[in-house]
Steps between C-alpha positions, in 0.01 A plus 500: 500500500732218617715759668200640698386152592846409623525818707153422654593149579830597665326766704238254618766242594697754698195613686405140581844447646511811706325364809746200519790739453401759759305300758609208720355169430347293775770273645526216758574661833732377778204337686369312197227747410445730210693831540394821330573865522294708730612866470851512659446160657481138388207298623507118502166330509517149666189285494473120534146392451381595849324824607832638645662771286847640558678789329867558553639853451843591369681791353627541147802293582278218640612564856212435745326802646338475844126478462435680831290818431388385155133430418352319203187378339480206268255492217520150348279309265407181690252251357414750228411785740691807610581459872647787714669443837760665722860408545680590812872496602632170631863415572778647289405627161169306485149624488231234546125465471230242464289478185134395508600183313803308387732689270674301233845580347458723185202683647453838325454826698667792670645596837454866605790590738519801730847570643557644853559843345147492334618442140314231308601251239329219316623153396314334212500123458 
């Protein structure tokens, strides 16, 4: 019985560790925001307590990708409500948009990204 219990506990522990082993953890990005994987891209969400939202795009090696031709929608939880708004290319690797209210650091949500070739990706925060 102890052998079965030990096997079950080891299996449960290895399954719990699997997401950390195979996925990338959120990290601080080059622009001070939270950087996560979004398909083959990295997407760094930068908010500062104002309605302005910026997302910086980079490749797997963290090299900036020009935002021209990209489209994105943000779906963020602001003041307890899910808010959806568009992000458009700005200068360099940045997509920007204006939320209906101030967005605080640590806000939860997702960014849906469409690349110029039509492929889509999602970044979850």
